C-alpha positions in Angstrom: 0.0 0.0 0.0 1.5 3.4 -1.0 2.0 6.3 1.4 -0.8 8.4 -0.1 -3.4 5.6 0.4 -2.2 5.0 4.0 -2.4 8.7 4.7 -6.0 8.7 3.4 -6.9 5.7 5.6 -5.3 7.3 8.6 -7.3 10.5 8.1 -10.5 8.6 7.8 -9.7 6.7 11.0 -8.9 9.9 12.8 -12.2 11.5 11.7 -14.1 8.3 12.8 -12.3 8.4 16.2 -13.3 12.1 16.7 -16.9 11.3 15.8 -16.9 8.3 18.2 -15.4 10.4 21.0 -18.0 13.1 20.5 -20.8 10.6 20.5 -19.5 8.9 23.7 -19.0 12.2 25.5 -22.5 13.3 24.7 -24.0 10.0 25.9 -21.5 10.2 28.9 -20.9 6.4 28.6 -17.1 6.8 28.8 -14.7 9.6 29.5 -12.7 10.9 26.6 -9.4 10.2 28.1 -10.3 6.4 28.4 -10.4 6.0 24.7 -6.9 5.2 23.3 -6.5 5.5 19.5 -3.6 2.9 19.5 -5.9 0.3 20.9 -8.9 0.8 18.6 -9.5 -1.5 15.6 -10.9 -0.4 12.3 -12.1 -2.2 9.2 -10.9 -0.6 5.9 -13.0 -1.7 2.9 -12.0 -0.8 -0.6 -14.2 -1.4 -3.6 -12.0 -2.6 -6.5 -12.4 -1.3 -10.1 -14.8 1.6 -9.5 -14.5 5.1 -10.8 -14.3 7.1 -8.6 -12.6 4.6 -6.3 -14.8 3.9 -3.2 -13.4 3.1 0.2 -14.9 3.0 3.7 -13.6 2.8 7.2 -15.7 1.2 9.9 -15.4 0.7 13.7 -14.4 -2.9 14.2 -16.4 -3.1 17.4 -19.5 -3.2 15.2 -20.7 -5.9 12.8 -20.8 -4.5 9.2 -23.7 -5.9 7.1 -23.7 -5.9 3.3 -26.7 -6.5 1.1 -29.2 -5.0 -1.3 -31.7 -3.7 1.3 -31.3 0.0 1.8 -31.3 1.1 5.4 -30.7 -2.3 6.9 -27.1 -2.6 5.7 -24.0 -0.5 6.3 -22.9 -1.3 2.7 -25.7 -1.4 0.2 -25.3 -2.9 -3.2 -27.8 -2.4 -6.0 -27.1 -5.7 -7.7 -29.8 -8.3 -8.3 -27.2 -11.0 -7.9 -26.9 -10.0 -4.2 -29.4 -10.9 -1.5 -31.2 -8.3 0.6 -29.1 -9.4 3.6 -26.0 -11.0 2.0 -23.2 -11.2 4.5 -21.6 -9.6 7.5 -18.0 -8.6 8.4 -16.8 -8.7 12.0 -13.7 -8.9 14.2 -13.3 -11.9 16.5 -10.2 -12.5 18.6 -8.4 -9.7 16.7 -9.0 -11.3 13.3 -11.3 -10.2 10.5 -14.0 -12.6 9.3 -16.8 -12.7 6.7 -20.0 -14.8 7.1 -22.5 -15.4 4.4 -26.0 -15.1 5.7 -27.8 -15.5 2.3 -29.6 -18.8 1.6 -29.2 -18.7 -2.1 -26.2 -16.6 -3.2 -22.6 -17.6 -2.4 -19.7 -15.4 -1.7 -16.3 -16.1 -3.2 -12.9 -15.4 -1.6 -9.9 -15.2 -3.8 -6.7 -15.9 -1.9 -3.6 -16.0 -4.1 -4.2 -18.8 -6.5 -7.1 -20.4 -4.6 -10.8 -19.5 -4.6 -13.2 -20.4 -1.8 -17.0 -20.5 -2.0 -19.0 -19.6 1.1 -22.7 -20.6 1.3 -25.2 -19.8 4.1 -23.6 -19.7 7.6 -20.2 -20.4 6.2 -17.5 -18.2 7.8 -13.9 -17.5 6.8 -11.1 -15.3 8.0 -10.1 -12.5 5.7 -6.3 -12.1 5.2 -4.4 -9.2 3.7 -4.5 -9.5 -0.1 -7.8 -11.5 -0.2 -10.4 -10.3 -2.6 -14.1 -10.9 -1.6 -16.4 -11.3 -4.6 -20.1 -10.4 -3.9 -22.3 -10.3 -7.0 -20.4 -8.0 -9.5 -18.5 -6.2 -6.7 -15.0 -7.0 -5.5 -13.8 -5.9 -2.1 -10.5 -5.7 -0.4 -10.7 -5.5 3.4 -8.0 -4.8 6.0 -8.1 -4.9 9.8 -6.2 -1.9 11.1 -5.2 -1.2 14.7 -4.9 2.4 15.7 -4.0 4.7 12.9 -1.0 2.8 11.5 -0.7 -0.9 12.1 -2.2 -3.3 9.6 -3.2 -6.4 11.5 -4.1 -9.0 8.9 
C-alpha cells in the first residue's frame, strides 16, 4: 500500500475516532481520556475497479452488514445478484471474518491462486490480499489497529 493511500486511511480513521469520542462524551458512557487510539481496531473496505474509487472505514467493534436492502445494511449494493441481507464482516479475537447469511447466493474469496466459495452460515477469516467477490462487486478488506498498524 502506498504512502498516499495509507495517509487517506489514517485521516478517515482519525475522523471516525473524533466522531466516536464526541458521541460517547454526549452520551456520557465513557470519559474521553479512556479511549486510546492505539488500541482501537478499524475495518478498511475498498471497492475494486470503481471510478471514482470507493473506500470506507468502519469501527471494528460493530458488525458490518452488506446487502441490497437500503437502510438495513451499512454497505448497500444495488445488484440483483446480491441478497437483501448477503453477509456480515466482523472482528473476532483480533481477526477479520466474513460470514455469508444468504440462503441462495454464495460469496467467493480469492486468496492468491485459490478461490473459496461460502454458502449460508459459512464463515472465513479474511487475510491481507484476499479479494471478496459479492455479486459483481470485488472488495479488499483490512483490519487496522490504531492509525498505522495493519493487523491481517
